[in-house]
N, C-alpha and C positions, 0 to 999 in steps of 0.2 A: 699741437698735441701736449697734453699735460703729462707730468711725470710725478712719481711718488704719491703723496696724499691727494694730488689733483685728480687722480683717478678713483679716489675713495672718499674719505671723510671730508676733504676740502674741495670736492667737485662742485662746480657751479653750473653744470650742464645736465646732470642726471635729473630726471623728473622728480625723484624722491627727495632731492636735496636743494635744487636750485631756488626754491622759494623759502628755504630755511637759512636765514642769515642773521643769527643773533650776534650781539656785540658784547665782548667781555671787557669791562672797564675796571677801574681801580676799586678797592673796597669802599671808597667814599660813595661811589654810585651803586655798586652792587649790594652793599650792606648798610652803610650809614644812612643813605637816602630812604631806605625802606624799613629800617629796623623797628620803627614805631608800630606800623601796621602789622609787621611780621610777628612782633612780640605779643600784640593784642590778640591776634588770631590764634597763636599758639596757646596763650593763657586760657582763651575760651575753650579750646579743645581739651586742654588738660583738666579743666574744671567740669566739663560737661560730656566728654566723650570717653567711653570705657577703654578703648584701645590706647588713646593718647595718655590717659591717666595711668594705665598699666605700664606703659613704656617708661614714663618718668619715675614711677614708684619702684619698678624693678631695677632701674639703673641706680637709684638712690640706695635701696636696700643692699644690692650686690656690691656697690662701691664702698659704702660706709658701714652697713650692718647696724649693730647696736652701738657703734662708735669705735673709732680707731684708738687703741690704747698705747701709751708710751712704754717702750722698753729700752732704756739707755744702754748703749753699747760702746762705751768710750774705748779709745785705743791706748791700752795700758803701756805699750812699749814706747809710744811717743810722749808719754807723760811721766816716765820714770816711776811707774807704779807696778806693784806686784799684782797678780791676778786676783788675789784676795782683797787687796786694797781697792782695786777697780770694782769688784763686785759689791763691796760695802758702800762705795761712793755712789754707784748706780742705784742701790736700794734706797739710799738717803734721798737722792734726787727724785726718784719715783714717788717716794712718800710725800715730799714737799709739793710735787706737781699735782698729785691727786688731792691734796689738801685744797688747792686752788681750783682744779678742774672739776671736781665733783660737786662744788658748791655753786648753785645758780646765782646766789647773791654776790659771789666773789668774782666770777669770770665774766658774766653777762652784764653789760652796762645797764640794760633794761630790767635786769633781775628776773628773767623769765625762764631761762634755760641754762643747764650746765654745759660744759665744754663738749661733751659727746652729743648732746641734743643740738647744739649749735652746728656741729659738723653735718648732721642730717639736714638741718634747715638750709645751710649754705649750699650743700650739694644739690638739693632739690630746686632751690632758686636758680642755680647755675644751669641745670638741665632744662628747667621750664622757661626761664627768661633769656637765657644765653649768657648771662654773666651775673656776678654778685660782688659787692664791695664790702670790705671789712675795715672798720675804723678802730684804731687803738686809742683808748682814752684812759683817764686816771681818776681814781677816787681816793680820798684819804684812808690810810690803813686803819684798821680797827684792832681791838684787843685780841680777838681770836682770828683775825685775818691780817697778817702783816703785809700782804701784797696789794699794790695799788693798781696793777694792770687790769683793764677791763676791755671787753670786745663788744663792738656794736655792728650788727649786720645792717646793710642798707639795701633797700629795694632798688633794682637797676634803674627804674624810671626816675628816681630822685636825682640821679647824676645826669644833669642836662645843662645846656647852654644858658647862661644868665641873659635873658632877653629883655629888651625894653623897647617897645614900639615896633620897629622893623627888623629886630634881630632875627637871625636864622637859628633853627634848632638842629641843623645839620653841621654847619661849620661857620665859625666867626673868628675875627682877628682881635687879639688883646695885646697891644704893644708890639713887641717883636715875636710874640708867640701866637699860636692859633688854638682854638678850642674846637674839638671834634666830639660832638655828642656828650659834652660835659667833661671831657678829658683834655687838659691843657698840655701841649707839647711845644718844644722849642723848634728852632729852624732845622735841626738835625732829626727831629721826630722823637727825641727822648722825652720821657714822661716827666712832667713838672708838677702838676697838681690836678685835683678834680674840683668841680663846682657842684655842691650839694644843695638842693632846694629843700625848704622846710616842709614842702608837700609835693605831691605829684602834680606835674604841670596840667592845667586845665581841669583839675578835679574840683568839683563844687564842695566847698567846705565853709560852713558858716562860722565855725570857731576860728578858722585861719583864712579870712577872706583875701588877704594880701600874701603874695608869694615873694620870697627873698632867697638869695643864694649865699653860701659861705664857701670861700676858697680854702682848700686844705692842701698843704704841700705834701708831695709824695713821700719825701724823707725829711726827718728832723734836721734843722740847720746846724745844731750843735753836736748831736750824737751821730748823725748819719743813719740812724735806724729808721725802718719804715714806719710811716704813719698810716699807710693804706695798703691793703691787699686787694688785688683784682683777680677774682676767679673767673677764668675764661679759657676756652679752647680755641686757639687761633687756627684759622684755616688759610691765612694769607700773610705774607711778610709785612705788609703795610696796614694790617688790621688793628683797630683800636677797641671796638666793641664786639661782643660775642653774639651769636645767633642761637635761638632755641634748638635743642637737640632734634626736634621733630620738624625743623624747617624744610628739609627736602621732601617730606611726605604730608605737608599740611593739606594740599589740595586733595590727595588721595584719601586721607582720613576724613575730611569733610564730606567727600562723595560717599564714602562707606557709611558715614553717619546718616546721611540723607537716604541712602538706599535702605538702611536698616529701619528707619522710621517709616518709609513707604511700605516696606514689606510687613511691618508690624500692623500698620493701618489696614492693609489688604487682608491680613489674617483675621483681624477683628471683624471686618465686614463679612468675610466668608463664614464666620462662626454664627452669624445671625440666622434665625429661622423665621421666615415670613409666611403669612397666610393671606390669600386674597379670595374674596367672595365674588363670584361672577354670576351674572344673570342672563338668561336667554330671552327675557322679555323686557321691554322698556317701560311697562306700566306698573311694575312692582315698586312699592315704597319700602323704606327701611322698616317702618312699623309692621308692614305685611311680612317682611322677611323674618323679623324677630318674633312676630306673633304677639307683640306687646305694644301698648300705647305709651311710648317713652317720649323723650324730648324731641322736639321738632328737628333739632340739629342732627343730621345723619351721622356726622363724625362722632358726636357724643354717644349716640346709640351704639355705634360700632364698637366702642370701647368696652361694652359689656361682654363681648365675646372674649373668653380667656382660654388659654391652653392649660389643661391640668392633667390629672391622672387619666389613664385610658377609659374611654366612655363611648357610648353609642348615642348619636343625636339624630333627630329627624330634621331635615331641612325643608323649607317651603318649596313648592313646585317651581321649577325653573332656576333654582339656585344651585350652584356648584362651588366646590372648594378646591383651590389649587395652592400648592405650597412650593416655596423656593428655599431649599435647604443649603447647607454649607457645601462648598465645592471640595472635592477630593483631589483636585489637581496637584500634582507633585511639583515642588519648587526646587530650583537649583541654588537657593539662597545660601545654604551652608557651604557648599563647595566653592561658590563664586566669592563669597566674602572671605573665606579662609585663604584663598590665593592672594587677595589684596592685603590681608593682615600679615602674611608671610613676607611679602615685598616690603611693607612698612617696617617690620621688625628688622629685616636684613639691612635696610638703609641706615639704621642706628647701631648695627653690629651685634644684634641679639637674635637668637633662634626664637621662632614663634612659640615653641613649646614652653620655653622658660617665661616668656612675657605673659602668655595666656594661661599658664599653670595647667597645661593639659599634656600629660605624658601617656599617650595611647600606643606608642610603638614598643619595640622590644627593649630589654634592659640595656643592650649595647647602644641602641639609637638614643635612648634617653640620657645615658651617661655621656655620650658624645655631645649632645646638646648642652648639658650642664658644663662640660669642659670648655666648649666653645664660648659659652657665656662667661665663664670664669676668666678666660683670656681677655675679654673685653673689660671685665670688672678690674682685673689686675692692672691693665694699662691706665684706666681712669683713676684707679686708687693711687698709683705712683704719682700721677700728676697732681692729685688733690693733696697728697702728703707734702709734695714739694712746694705747692702754692699756698697751702693753708696751715698744716700742722707744724712743719719745720720752722717757718718764720715766727709763729706764735711761741713755740718752745724756746727759740733763741731769745725773744724778748723776756719771757718768764725767767729763764736761767740767768740772763744778764741782771735782772732785778734781784734774784735770789743771792747771787754772788756779791752784788753791791751792798746788800743788807747784811752780809756776813753769815747767812744761814747755810750757804754752801761754800766749801773751801775749794778754790780752783786757781792755784798759782799760774800766772802767765796767761790767763784768759783774756785780759785786756791788752796785753803787750805783744804776744806772739801769735800771728795768724794761723800757724800750724797747730799750736796747742788750742787755739780758739775752736778750730774745726774738730780737733780730736775730742774735746769736751762735748761738742754738739752731736757727735755720732750717736744715732739711735735708730731703732726699728719701731714700726707702728703696725700692730696686728689687730685684726678684727675676727670675731668668730665666723667661720665659714658656714655655708648652707649644709644641712645634715646630709650625710651620704645615703645613696639609694640602698647600698648594702654595707651596713656598719662593720660586719666581720671582715669583708675585703678591704675596707678602708683602714681598719686597725692593722691588718697584715701589711698593707702598703706602708703605713707609718713605721712599723717595726723594721721593715727592710730599709727604709730611708735612714733610720737612725743607726742601724747596724753597719751600713756602708758609708756613713759620714756624709750623707747627702742632705741632712737637715739637722736641726737642733731640738733639744727637748723644750726649750722656751718657745720656739716657733710652733711646734706640733701641739703643745698644750694650749697656747693662746688661740690658735686657729680652730682647733677641734672642740674645745670646751670653754674658751675664754678665760683660762686660768693662768696664774703667774707661777713660774717654775719654782722660785724661792718659797713662795707660800705653800705650794704643794709639798715640797721637800720638808718644810718645817712641820706641816700638818701630819705627814706620813711618819716622821720621827716621833711626834707626840703620840700618835695612835699605836705605833709599835711598842713604845715604852709602856703605854697603858695596858696593852694586851699582855706584855711580858709580866708586868706587875700582877695582873689579875690571875694569870696562870700560876704564878708562884704562891699566891695566897690560897 
């Protein structure tokens, strides 16, 4: 007799379970062995399926928005600063960072996107492909751009094992280390380097017929600062590569897509209106039917019959007309596919209303859906800030202090002060409220009770900076005061 799970989920005798015996192996088999096909199928769905595209786009917009903006929040008490000194220091750092971040020629190694657009691109690549790699590079400073730091995003497929002949694309040995899907680790499993190909493996490219790899160390040997960032949401302790966000629902989304295509084809067929001429005698020719001496080919003659405006026509003796019109059969397509879409959206942590942009329920239900989606966005946003924004900000601030453009005593010597200087918030403008009046009232209550800050509320509600707003308000008030006196 079995006990515990043997009578339930682990039963090997129940008819519903005895033939169901899957094996759960390591990430090497569960993920690394199948990541190539998994990523290709996910990419195809994101490019060609409306639901998959909506999921990835909604996650990107909700997590990043128009771009996460830097708001330094240094710890003045740990740096022996007054609050006014800390505020001025933060404003200066923010001004320097925006000088670099807002210039696509300054932050992007390929000179295509600014820092905020790179955020969107990196997040979308991570959701669509499962992971995204960031390389830190340098360019000589210019007259109007003193910073050399540059960012280059890598397609996940370019990080792969350097094969020659019989090499494996899943795992291979390199000295005392091993390479798993392009990521080199030591005996303990610690990250050592990545191997970057000059093009995607097996891609036909006449301009680059030969493929080669470059080994990039994870951290600089002299500075200890990162050379690489890996954006990935781990699902297993021994995982090295990420999986697309729609991986659990790839099969369902593909079936939905096929069903939608089939239903569309059936609807088009049902919309046709066909007419058939039938005859009760076998000795009638098409010329006798039409009353004209036309082509000998009956099919060609039949083409002269056309449906037009209402009219009365005489038909030859023995000829009848029968029509087959569109069917009025009711389809359960909408309800059926809606259920599958809800399941697919729930698998990635989002309400279907938010993904499909359909709010047909009550105000309370729609607001609940938005709040539930915001919880998912907030979790992913925190991870993105930790994995992408904060390391880039640290490298930027390190260069700014080394150049003397930012004064930060103890930054390179004291780890406590180092972290105190790096303290910062990252905000992005939130989705517009369903009821702006209620949202403003809620903001006011949060501020009155000390549950939020003016900087946070202004940044998330309107994408504005508190210091800039105060300065503008003072200027406007002074202008109004002067105008009234005149």
